[in-house]
Every structure is written in structure tokens, then in C-alpha cells.
N, C-alpha and C positions, 0 to 999 in steps of 0.2 A: 175550043172554050166559047161559050155563048157571048153574044153582044152584051155590052155594059153600058150603064149611064151613070153620070155623076149626079148625086144627090146632095143638097145643101143640108149640112148638120152643124149649123153654126151657133153662136152664142145664144141668140134669140130662141133657138130649137130647145135650149136647155130649160127654158122658163115656160111652163104651161098654165100660169095664172092660178095658182093655189087659191086665191080668193074666191074662185067659183066654188070650191069645195066648202069653204068655211061659211059662206053665205047660205049654201044649201043646208049645211048642218043647222043653222039657226032656223031654218024652216022645218027642222025635226025629221028629215028624210034621209037615211043612209043611202037608199036606192038613188034618190035625186042627186045626192051630193056626189056619189061616185060616178054616176052617169054624166054629170056636168063636168067633172074634172077629167075622167079618163077619156072621154071623147075628144078633148083638146089635144090629147097626145097624138092623135091621128091627123091633126090640121097641118097642111103645108105651109111653109114660111118662105117667102121670097126674099133673098138676101143678095148684096152686092158680092162681087168676086172677093173683095178684101175682107168680107165679114164672115166668110164660112171656111170650114175644113171641108175636105173633099172625101167621100166614100163612094166607091163604085158598087153598084149592084146591077144585076142582069136586067136588061130592059124589059124582057117578057115578065119577070117577076114583079117589076114595078106596075106594069100594066094591069097584071091580075090583081094586085093590091088596090089599085085605083078603082077598078071595077067592083072590087069587094066593098069598098068604102061607100060607093054610090048605092049598091044594094043595102047596105046597113042603114044608110040614111032613110031609105024608104022601108025600113023594118023587115026587109026580106032576109031574114037572119039565116036561115038554111043555105040559101044561095051564097050569102056573103061568107059564111064560114068555110064553104067548100072553095071558094076563090081565094080566100086567105091561105087555106092549106096548100092550094097549088102554088101560090107565090112563095111560100116557104119551101116546098119540094123543089122548086126552080133554083132557089138561092138560099141555102141554110144560113148564111151570115145574115140575112135581111131580118131585122128585128121588128120593123113596122108592123107586119101582119099580126104579130103577137099582140101589139097594142090595140089593134082593131079587134081581135078575138076576145080579148079581155074586156073591152068596152061592151061587147054584145053580151058576154055572160053576166056582166054587172047588170045590164038592163033586164036580162032574165031572171035576175036573182040568184044565178048559179055561182056563188062566191068562191067555192072551192076550185072550180074550173078557171074562174078569173084569177085566182092566185096562181095556179099553175102556168098561166100565160105570163103574168107578171114576173114569175121567176125565170121564165125563158127570156124575158127582155133583159133582166139583170145579168144572165149568163152570156148574152151576146153583146150587151152594152153595159158593162159593169161600171163605168163612170158617169151613169146617168143618175144624178142625185135625186131628181124627183121620182124616179121609178123605186128607189129604196124607201122613200116616204109613202108612195102609193101602196107598194107591197106590204110595208108595216101596217098601214090602216086595215089592209085586208086581213093580215094575220091576227090583228087585234079583234077585228070584227068577228073572226072565227074562234076566238077564245084563247089565242097564244100570245099573251101580253109580253112573255119573255123575249120571243123572237121579234115581236113588234118593236120593242124598245131597243133592241140591238140594231134593227134597221133604221129606226129614226136616228140613232147615234151615228150610223154609217152615213146617212144622208147629210147630217151636220158637217161631218168631215169632209165630204166631197164638195158641199157648198163653200167651206172654208178654202178649199183648193181653188174653186172658181173665182171667189172673191180676192185671193192673193195674186191672181193673175192679171197684170196690167191690161192685157188685151181685152179683158171683159169689163172695162170701166163703164161702158155704157149701159150694162145691164146690172150694175151693182145693187141698186135700189130694190129691184124686183127679186134678185137672189137673196138679198138680206131678208126680204119679206118672207120667202120661202123657208129660210133657215130659222127665222123667228117662229114660225108655225110649227116646224119640227121641234123647236124647244118646248113649245107649248104641249105638243103631243107626248113629248118625253116627260112631261110633268114639271119642267123648269119654267113655270109660268111667269115669275118675275123677270127672268132674263128674256124671255120671249116678248113680254109687253113692253119692257123698257127699250127693246130694239124696235118694236113697232112704233112706238112714240117718236123716237129719233128719226126713223124713216119718214114719218108724217111731217115732223118739224122741218126736216131738210128737203122734203119733196112735196110741197103742197099741192102740186098738180095730180098726185096719185089719189087724192080725196078719200083717204082711208077713214071709214067711220069710226066714232069713238066706241060703239059697241063692239067692233071687232078688236080694237086695241085693248079693251078691258076684259076680253074673253079669258076664261080659265079653263085649264085642261079638264077639271071636274065637270064643268058645264058641257064642254064638247062631248066628253064621253057619256054624260047623261042623255044628251040629245041623240046620240047614236043608239043608246040602249032603248030609248022610247019606241024606236021603230021595230016591228016585228021582222025576224029573219025569214 
């Protein structure tokens, strides 16, 4: 059995700052929106021992994944994809390379391939609420609103689980924010906006803009539709 290394997959790893997506949506660019958001899922997070759960992946797979990320940052996408594939080959449990591949395909406008990688993340990490929301947005962008809405609902259920866990108390505001956005994507605008207003009132340090709090699902989807596929 190959050498393994522990990777931090803690509470903060669950939150990929969905605000990046919605800010980008307001600039009318699906490609910019998804690139900004999906790239965050490849960002490492440093946590203390008590803050994280442990998952072990093969060290060599992690090394290939890190090399791939560097290549992707310099837009050497062909090399990055080869390295991500090597990381997956070395450890099929490792879902992070799929996040990297997804981000690349979004950058290239290859949304079908991006969706395939997103689905692999869900298969390997089914409790990752953000990924259900990400995948839902990709499904909707590709015209499958039925599946998209099912995925948004699943993300909400997982966010509910996270919020109900006392161990996640430090992350509740941001997880509630993500859940509120999933409500809006699902078309439950009033519920989502009410939650955003509560979050802003209770957490003034988050500095949520009023434009974001008042955003409607129809406006978000119109913005997405404005961009060419």
C-alpha cells in the first residue's frame, strides 16, 4: 500500500464563498462567475487539529494534484489535466483533482465536461453541499432545470445538516448565506432574501451589499442567459 498523508477537510473547507459567484453574476458573465467560484474549491485551507476531520490520501497523488494546480494557475491547462488525471489514477478516492479539472473546463467554456467532473466530486464526496449547488448551476446552464432544482434542494438539505451540528457553530453565518443562495436559485426568493437580511443584521462584519440581499432568482437567471454559451 502506498504512502499516505492526512489532508484537512474541516468545517471551513465546506464553505467556498458563494458570494464570489453572485458578484460575478451581477457582472453578467457565466464564465467569470463559475471560474471565480469553482477555482475556490481548489484552494487549500489551514486548520488547527481540533478544527478538522481527517482523510488520508496517497502522498504522491497529492503531489501530482499540487503540481496540476500550479500549471492551471499559469493556464497550462493541457499539462494540468494530465497531472490531475495522474493524481486520480494514483488514488481514486481523491476528489480534489476533479475540482481542478472542473475549474479548467469552465475556464475553457466546456461545460459538459465540467459537469462530468462535478458529478465525480459528488460521487466521491456526497456530503459536500456546495458541490450539489455548483453542479445544479451547471445542469441549469446546460438546460436541465429539473435536475438543477433537485440538486439545489439537496444542497439545502445538506446545509441544514451542517447548521444543526453544534461543532460547526463558527461557520453558521457563511453556511446560512450559502443556503440562502440555494433557496434563491430554487426560486424561493422571499425565503432566501429574508435569510440574507437576518445574516446581515446579525453579522455586520460580513458587509453584505443591499443589492445582493435584494437579488431575485429571475434576475440571476436573466444574467446567466445574457451570456453566450
